[in-house]
C-alpha positions as CSV (number, residue, x, y, z in Angstrom):
1,X,-13.7,16.8,22.5
2,X,-12.3,14.2,20.1
3,X,-8.6,14.2,19.2
4,X,-7.6,14.8,15.5
5,X,-5.2,12.5,13.7
6,X,-3.9,12.9,10.2
7,X,-3.2,10.1,7.7
8,X,-1.0,11.0,4.8
9,X,-2.0,8.4,2.1
10,X,-0.2,8.1,-1.2
11,X,-1.7,4.6,-2.1
12,X,-4.9,2.7,-1.7
13,X,-3.2,0.4,0.8
14,X,-2.6,3.3,3.2
15,X,-6.2,4.3,2.9
16,X,-7.4,0.7,3.3
17,X,-5.2,0.0,6.4
18,X,-6.2,3.4,7.8
19,X,-9.8,2.2,7.8
20,X,-9.0,-0.3,10.6
21,X,-7.7,2.6,12.8
22,X,-10.7,4.9,12.1
23,X,-13.2,2.1,12.8
24,X,-11.5,0.8,15.9
25,X,-10.8,4.2,17.5
26,X,-14.3,5.7,17.6
27,X,-13.3,8.5,20.0
28,X,-10.8,9.9,17.5
29,X,-11.4,11.9,14.3
30,X,-9.1,10.7,11.5
31,X,-8.4,13.0,8.5
32,X,-7.0,11.5,5.3
33,X,-4.9,13.7,3.1
34,X,-4.0,12.1,-0.2
35,X,-0.5,13.0,-1.4
36,X,1.6,12.4,-4.5
37,X,-1.3,11.9,-6.8
38,X,-1.0,12.2,-10.6
39,X,-4.8,12.8,-11.1
40,X,-7.7,14.2,-9.1
41,X,-10.4,13.6,-11.8
42,X,-12.1,10.4,-13.1
43,X,-8.7,8.9,-13.8
44,X,-8.4,8.6,-10.0
45,X,-11.7,7.0,-9.0
46,X,-10.6,6.0,-5.6
47,X,-9.8,9.6,-4.7
48,X,-13.2,10.7,-6.1
49,X,-15.0,8.1,-4.1
50,X,-13.2,8.8,-0.8
51,X,-13.6,12.5,-1.0
52,X,-17.4,12.1,-1.7
53,X,-17.8,9.4,0.9
54,X,-15.3,10.1,3.7
55,X,-16.6,7.5,6.2
56,X,-15.1,6.1,8.4
57,X,-12.9,9.1,8.3
58,X,-13.9,12.6,9.5
59,X,-12.6,14.1,6.3
60,X,-10.7,13.2,3.1
61,X,-8.9,15.8,1.1
62,X,-5.9,15.9,-1.3
63,X,-2.8,18.0,-2.0
64,X,-2.4,19.3,-5.5
65,X,-1.4,17.0,-8.4
66,X,2.3,16.4,-8.3
67,X,4.6,18.3,-10.7
68,X,8.0,17.4,-12.0
69,X,11.1,19.1,-13.4
70,X,11.7,22.7,-12.7
71,X,8.3,23.0,-11.0
72,X,8.9,20.4,-8.4
73,X,10.3,22.7,-5.7
74,X,7.5,25.2,-6.2
75,X,5.0,22.4,-6.0
76,X,6.4,21.0,-2.8
77,X,6.5,24.5,-1.1
78,X,2.8,24.9,-2.1
79,X,2.1,21.5,-0.4
80,X,4.0,22.6,2.7
81,X,1.9,25.7,2.9
82,X,-1.3,23.7,2.7
83,X,-0.1,21.3,5.3
84,X,0.9,24.1,7.6
85,X,-2.6,25.6,7.5
86,X,-4.2,22.1,8.1
87,X,-1.9,21.4,11.1
88,X,-2.7,24.9,12.6
89,X,-6.4,24.2,12.2
90,X,-6.6,20.6,13.4
91,X,-3.8,20.6,16.0
92,X,-3.3,16.8,15.4
93,X,-2.0,14.6,18.2
94,X,-0.7,12.1,15.6
95,X,0.4,12.2,12.0
96,X,0.6,8.9,10.2
97,X,2.3,8.0,6.9
98,X,2.9,5.0,4.7
99,X,6.3,6.3,3.7
100,X,8.4,8.2,6.3
101,X,10.9,9.1,3.6
102,X,8.5,11.5,2.0
103,X,9.1,15.2,2.3
104,X,5.4,15.9,3.0
105,X,5.4,13.7,6.1
106,X,8.7,14.9,7.5
107,X,7.8,18.6,7.0
108,X,4.4,18.0,8.6
109,X,5.7,16.1,11.7
110,X,8.6,18.4,12.4
111,X,6.2,21.4,12.2
112,X,3.6,19.7,14.4
113,X,6.2,18.7,17.0
114,X,7.3,22.3,17.2
115,X,3.8,23.3,18.1
116,X,3.3,20.3,20.4
117,X,6.3,18.2,21.3
118,X,3.9,15.3,22.3
119,X,2.6,14.9,18.7
120,X,3.2,11.3,17.6
121,X,4.7,10.5,14.3
122,X,3.5,7.1,13.1
123,X,4.1,4.7,10.3
124,X,1.5,2.5,8.7
125,X,3.2,-0.3,6.7
126,X,3.7,-0.3,3.0
127,X,3.6,-4.0,2.2
128,X,6.7,-5.6,0.8
129,X,8.5,-2.3,0.9
130,X,8.4,-2.5,4.7
131,X,9.7,-6.1,5.0
132,X,12.2,-6.2,2.1
133,X,14.7,-3.4,2.5
134,X,15.7,-1.2,-0.4
135,X,19.4,-1.6,0.2
136,X,19.0,-5.4,-0.3
137,X,17.3,-5.4,-3.7
138,X,18.4,-2.0,-5.1
139,X,21.7,-1.0,-3.5
140,X,22.5,1.6,-6.2
141,X,19.2,3.6,-5.6
142,X,19.6,3.2,-1.8
143,X,23.1,4.8,-1.9
144,X,22.1,7.5,-4.4
145,X,19.1,8.4,-2.2
146,X,21.0,8.4,1.0
147,X,24.2,10.1,0.0
148,X,23.3,12.3,-3.0
149,X,19.6,13.0,-2.9
150,X,19.4,13.5,0.9
151,X,22.0,16.3,1.1
152,X,20.3,18.1,-1.8
153,X,16.9,18.0,-0.1
154,X,18.4,19.2,3.2
155,X,19.8,22.2,1.4
156,X,16.6,22.8,-0.6
157,X,14.0,22.3,2.2
158,X,15.5,22.0,5.6
159,X,18.0,20.1,7.9
160,X,15.0,18.2,9.3
161,X,15.0,15.8,6.3
162,X,16.5,12.4,6.6
163,X,16.6,9.1,4.6
164,X,16.2,6.3,7.0
165,X,17.9,2.9,6.5
166,X,14.5,1.2,6.6
167,X,11.0,2.4,5.8
168,X,9.3,3.1,9.2
169,X,12.6,3.6,11.0
170,X,13.3,7.3,10.7
171,X,13.8,9.3,14.0
172,X,10.4,11.0,13.3
173,X,8.5,7.7,13.9
174,X,7.3,7.1,17.5
175,X,4.9,4.2,16.7
176,X,4.2,1.7,13.9
177,X,1.1,-0.1,12.6
178,X,2.1,-3.5,11.1
179,X,0.3,-6.5,9.7
180,X,3.1,-8.9,10.4
181,X,5.3,-7.4,13.1
182,X,7.2,-10.6,13.6
183,X,9.0,-10.4,10.3
184,X,9.6,-6.7,10.2
185,X,13.3,-5.5,10.0
186,X,14.9,-5.1,13.5
187,X,15.1,-1.3,13.0
188,X,11.3,-1.2,12.7
189,X,10.6,-3.7,15.5
190,X,12.7,-1.6,17.8
191,X,10.0,1.1,17.7
192,X,6.7,0.5,19.6
193,X,4.2,-1.1,17.3
194,X,0.6,-2.1,17.1
195,X,-0.5,-5.2,15.1
196,X,-3.3,-4.3,12.7
197,X,-6.5,-6.4,12.9
198,X,-8.0,-7.7,9.7
199,X,-11.1,-8.7,11.5
200,X,-12.3,-5.1,11.2
201,X,-13.1,-5.7,7.5
202,X,-15.7,-8.4,8.5
203,X,-17.8,-5.9,10.4
204,X,-20.9,-4.3,9.1
205,X,-19.5,-0.8,8.7
206,X,-16.4,-1.9,6.8
207,X,-18.3,-4.2,4.5
208,X,-20.8,-1.5,3.6
209,X,-18.0,0.9,2.7
210,X,-16.0,-1.7,0.7
211,X,-19.1,-2.8,-1.2
212,X,-20.0,0.8,-2.0
213,X,-16.4,1.4,-3.2
214,X,-16.5,-1.8,-5.3
215,X,-19.7,-0.8,-6.9
216,X,-18.3,2.7,-7.6
217,X,-15.3,1.1,-9.3
218,X,-17.6,-1.0,-11.5
219,X,-17.4,-4.3,-9.7
220,X,-20.3,-6.1,-7.9
221,X,-18.9,-8.7,-5.4
222,X,-20.2,-12.2,-6.0
223,X,-20.9,-13.7,-2.6
224,X,-22.4,-17.0,-3.9
225,X,-19.4,-18.4,-5.8
226,X,-17.2,-20.5,-3.4
227,X,-13.6,-21.7,-3.5
228,X,-12.3,-19.0,-5.9
229,X,-8.7,-19.2,-7.0
230,X,-7.2,-15.7,-7.7
231,X,-4.1,-15.2,-9.8
232,X,-2.4,-11.8,-9.1
233,X,-0.1,-10.7,-11.9
234,X,2.9,-8.3,-11.7
235,X,3.2,-5.1,-13.6
236,X,4.3,-5.8,-17.2
237,X,7.5,-3.7,-16.7
238,X,9.1,-6.2,-14.4
239,X,8.0,-9.4,-16.1
240,X,11.2,-9.7,-18.2
241,X,13.4,-9.4,-15.0
242,X,11.4,-12.0,-13.2
243,X,10.7,-14.6,-15.9
244,X,13.5,-13.9,-18.4
245,X,11.1,-13.0,-21.2
246,X,7.5,-12.2,-21.9
247,X,7.2,-15.4,-23.9
248,X,8.3,-17.5,-20.9
249,X,5.9,-15.6,-18.6
250,X,3.0,-16.4,-21.0
251,X,3.9,-20.1,-21.1
252,X,4.1,-20.3,-17.3
253,X,0.8,-18.5,-16.8
254,X,-1.3,-20.2,-19.5
255,X,-0.1,-23.6,-18.3
256,X,-1.1,-22.7,-14.8
257,X,-4.5,-21.4,-15.8
258,X,-5.3,-24.6,-17.7
259,X,-4.7,-26.6,-14.4
260,X,-7.3,-24.7,-12.4
261,X,-11.1,-24.3,-12.6
262,X,-13.0,-21.3,-11.3
263,X,-9.9,-19.1,-11.5
264,X,-9.9,-15.3,-11.6
265,X,-7.0,-13.2,-12.9
266,X,-6.2,-9.8,-11.4
267,X,-3.9,-7.7,-13.5
268,X,-1.8,-5.0,-12.0
269,X,-3.9,-1.8,-11.7
270,X,-1.7,0.0,-14.3
271,X,-2.2,-2.8,-16.9
272,X,-5.5,-2.0,-18.6
273,X,-7.9,-4.6,-20.1
274,X,-6.3,-8.0,-20.9
275,X,-2.8,-7.3,-22.4
276,X,-1.8,-11.0,-22.4
277,X,-5.1,-12.3,-23.8
278,X,-5.8,-14.7,-21.0
279,X,-9.7,-14.4,-20.9
280,X,-10.1,-17.7,-22.8
281,X,-8.7,-19.5,-19.7
282,X,-10.2,-17.5,-16.8
283,X,-12.4,-14.7,-15.5
284,X,-10.6,-11.3,-15.8
285,X,-11.3,-9.0,-12.8
286,X,-11.5,-5.3,-13.2
287,X,-7.9,-3.9,-13.1
288,X,-9.0,-0.6,-11.4
289,X,-10.2,-2.5,-8.3
290,X,-7.4,-3.0,-5.7
291,X,-6.7,-6.6,-4.8
292,X,-7.5,-5.9,-1.2
293,X,-11.1,-5.4,-2.1
294,X,-11.4,-8.8,-3.7
295,X,-9.8,-10.5,-0.7
296,X,-12.3,-8.8,1.6
297,X,-15.4,-9.3,-0.4
298,X,-15.0,-12.6,-2.4
299,X,-14.9,-16.2,-1.2
300,X,-11.3,-16.8,-2.2
301,X,-9.7,-20.0,-1.0
302,X,-6.5,-19.9,-3.0
303,X,-4.2,-17.0,-4.2
304,X,-1.3,-17.4,-6.6
305,X,1.1,-14.7,-7.6
306,X,4.6,-13.3,-7.7
307,X,6.5,-11.4,-5.0
308,X,4.1,-8.6,-4.2
309,X,2.2,-6.8,-1.5
310,X,-1.0,-8.4,-2.7
311,X,0.2,-11.8,-1.5
312,X,0.8,-10.5,2.0
313,X,-2.6,-8.8,2.0
314,X,-4.3,-12.0,1.1
315,X,-2.7,-13.9,3.9
316,X,-3.4,-11.1,6.4
317,X,-7.0,-10.6,5.4
318,X,-7.9,-14.3,5.1
319,X,-5.3,-16.3,7.2
320,X,-7.0,-19.6,6.3
321,X,-6.5,-18.9,2.5
322,X,-3.8,-20.9,0.7
323,X,-1.3,-18.4,-0.7
324,X,1.4,-19.6,-3.1
325,X,4.1,-17.6,-4.9
326,X,5.6,-18.6,-8.3
327,X,9.3,-19.2,-7.9
328,X,11.6,-17.3,-10.3
329,X,15.3,-16.6,-10.5
330,X,14.8,-12.9,-9.6
331,X,16.7,-11.4,-6.7
332,X,13.4,-10.1,-5.2
333,X,12.1,-13.7,-5.1
334,X,15.3,-14.9,-3.3
335,X,14.9,-12.1,-0.7
336,X,11.2,-12.7,-0.2
337,X,11.3,-16.5,0.1
338,X,12.3,-16.7,3.8
339,X,10.0,-13.8,4.7
340,X,7.0,-15.4,2.9
341,X,7.7,-18.8,4.4
342,X,7.6,-17.3,7.9
343,X,3.9,-16.2,7.3
344,X,2.9,-19.5,5.5
345,X,3.1,-18.1,2.0
346,X,4.7,-21.1,0.2
347,X,6.1,-21.9,-3.2
348,X,3.7,-23.1,-5.8
349,X,4.5,-26.7,-6.7
350,X,4.7,-28.0,-10.3
351,X,4.5,-24.7,-12.1
């Protein structure tokens, strides 16, 4: 009889990385539960695709759409009840999360460990959030979460809740799955870890799923075009902090686009269409398609972008690819530079 394992996924990255575990461990049934979703209809096409096409997972379901304000506690208790029923049914030997600060995970793992103390709590990395610690780039939020929000959640939900110093380093985590374990914070490396293998995406099963997902999202991978340069843009809300002004950002990006041929631009998934009117200089990729799908299905030889998880994904999925970050005066760039340099993501010259 196969073991059951649960993956609590709040982002596409968690689902995408979880595929490697499900494909590799054929004697285990993995069950994905999407959490913290704002939509379950056509506004969330990934969720719709995954629930209709669960492979390589045994099942894909979702908790109710999140609520805010006065309804938040009622909503969380409803989620806890559904998780309780699922854990009772599946008797999981492992519960995995991309964010061990989330209430859903901590509730689920403490409950599962009560039923079976050998249940493993695991962490599947969350991109730059794993490698650049919150207290370093947003100390105010870190202190607020740790010393104000945490006591309130303990009172509202249970003393089992904690706010770890680093993502992936709470006492509920027994094992981690990392793309670049050598650069993880020491608190994360102190826990047993497994390095994820990007080679899984080159296999027939993964490519079939990824191509089906791309088609569902309205994108047909072009396998004939070679030596593509992909420019990954940040969300518009942080452009001013990174570049000083939207005007300066536009100058930098248009100058860059004019220097390259065969360049594709990937906007942030929440930036619809072509808000900076760049299509005259490049090919605009569908914004709804996660960057990881392009890295896995297109012949990309060069990726350019800002400090983002997409940059790390590109270097992990295609190690031979040249990946360059655009240097800015932002604090995030200063923190990421030594980390990126360690995995051969280097500064773009002559921007």
